[in-house]
Structures are given as C-alpha cells and as structure tokens.
N, C-alpha and C positions, 0 to 999 in steps of 0.2 A: 515383613516384617513391620510392626508401628512400634515405636518408638515415643514416650508422651511422659514428658515433666510436669512436674506438680511444686508447686509452690507450697512450700510448710507455714505454719500458723504462725505470727508473729511472735507468738512465743518460745519458738522453736528457732527463727532464723540465725540467731547468734550458734548454733548447734548443728542446724541440717541444712546441707547446701540445696537437696530437693526430693521429694519422694519421687520415683520413673520407675513405668510398667512399662511391659514388651510385650503382645499378643504376635505370636506366628503362627501360621498355617501347616500342618505335616508337612515334612519335604522343604521346609524354607531353607535357605542355606547359607554354614554358618558366617559367622562374623568377624572380626577381632578388636579386642576392646584394649585399648591404652590405660598404662600407668597412669592414674590423675592424681597419685597423694592421697586417694579419701579411701573411707574405710566405707564397707555398705552390709547393711542388712537385706537378708537376698530372701523373699518369701516364694514359693513354687507351689503350684497348686495343688503338684503330683507329688508330694515330699516336704521331710523336713526343713524350718529354715536354716537357713547357714549365715555366720559373721562370714566377711569375705574380708581380708586384711587388704593393705596400700599394697601394693603389685608393684614389685622393681620390673617387672618386664612386662610385653606384650603378651597375650595368648588369643588363640585362634578356638570361638566355639566351632561344634561340631554341625553339621545337617542336622533340622530337628525328622526324629523319626514320628512324634506325631504333636498334634499342638501343643503350644507354650504358652502358659501364661506366667510371667515374673512381675514382682513387686516388690521394689528395690526402694531404699531409705540410705540416701547417700548423708555421714557426714561431712563438715569441713574439716577439712586438714589439722590437725589434732585435736579434734573433738571428741572423738569416739570414748576415749578412754572415759570420761567423765559418766557417761550413758552407759559402758558397757560393763565399765568395774575391772580392766583387764590391760595391761600394759599396750601401747601399740607394738613394740619391738616385737611383743611376742606375739602377734596376728600378722606384721608383717612376711606379705607369700605364703598365709593358711587360709584355710576354709573348715569353718568350725562349726560343730551346730549352736546352735541359739540356743537349747536349752543346756548345753554346757557350760555357757556362760552364766546366763539369767536362770540358770535352776527352773524350778516348777513354773518359776516366773515366765517363762520361757514356753514350757509348755501351754500355757493357758492362752499367751496371744495369740502362740502358732493357732493354736486349736479354735478361738474366739476371731482369727481373722479368714480363719476355709471356711466359717461359718455364714462368712457376709458373701455377698455376691457381688456388689457395684466396688467399684475400686475406690470411688471417693469413701463409700462407707469403711472398707479395710485403711485407708489413712487415717480417718480419725482413730480408729480403734489404737492403732501404733501410736498418734503422737500424743493420744494419753497414755499410751503406755511409758511413752519418752519422756509426758512431763510427772508421770512418778516416779520414775527409776530418776530424776535428775533432784527427786527433793528429797528424796532418801538417798543421795551418793554418797555412801561413805570410802570410795574413792578418791576420792576429790579432798577432801576432810584430811583423810591418811596425808597424802601429798602433800598438802600446806602444811599439817603439821608435822611431818619429817622435814621441810625446808625452813621453816621459820621456828616450829618450836627451838629448836637447839638456839636462834638468838637470845630469847630470853636470859638462859645463862650466861651470854657472855655481857664481862663487865669492861666499859671502855677507862681507862684511863688519861684526866686531864693533865697528869703533870707531866712537865716536859725536863 
C-alpha cells in the first residue's frame, strides 16, 4: 500500500489539513485507522464519494479484493462545517454520500474528479470546488447571525 499526503493550496491551508491518496494492489492487508478529530471527503474511483465524520473509535479496514485507489480531503478540526454546510455533530462517526451533503454539486464534482487520471488534477479540481463552496458559504453566515445577531437587540445600561 502507498499512502501520500499532498499540501493544500495557500488559499485552503486554514481549512484543509491535507489531501491524501492511497493506492493498494488487490489482496493488500487491512490496516487500522485511528481517530484524529478530522472530517474527510473520500473519493474512491470505484464508487461514490463520501463524507467521513470525525471518528470516536478506531476501525480496521478489510483486506482488499481488488486494487484500490482513494483520494481524500482531510479538513482541519472544526473546519469542515463551513465547507460542507452540515453540523459536525451530525457527522460524528457517520459516513454520508457527498451528494446528500452537497446535492447536485456533489455529483458534478464526483463525476469530474473521476474523469481526471492524475492525482494532481483531481486535487486541483477538488481545491476549486472547496474554494467555490467557501465563497457561497451560507452555513457560516447563518451561524454568525444566530450567535451575534441577538447582541444587536441587547441594551446595556450605564445607570447604577
């Protein structure tokens, strides 16, 4: 098995820990995946991409029956919510189809990523998709309005 981490672009360094890729031949043994507090988007060239929430316990992958090629986006702890538009609590110990999180955009990104042959091309495509998502980030705006909007109606008295 070959595991490689790829640095994110400067524009994404505050949000993305790394992009990572794994290639394993058929029959590669399983391995242990430890909780790291991060949320990942996982692209498997043989299936639909999924969002993997932060894990609270380790898991052991199975021996691969066929060759495996994976590409992942690992978000920094706490940063996935603004990109995905989903509460991190809802993602904890869950695996959800990217299309269920991003809708049609998730399907378009998936299809386009699978058309690329080189890992670097896939990473560039995913970087653009994340940057676009951040540009129209309604989740963060709503969260900020909920948190700070109420402060506008609070009146402080200086009378003692």
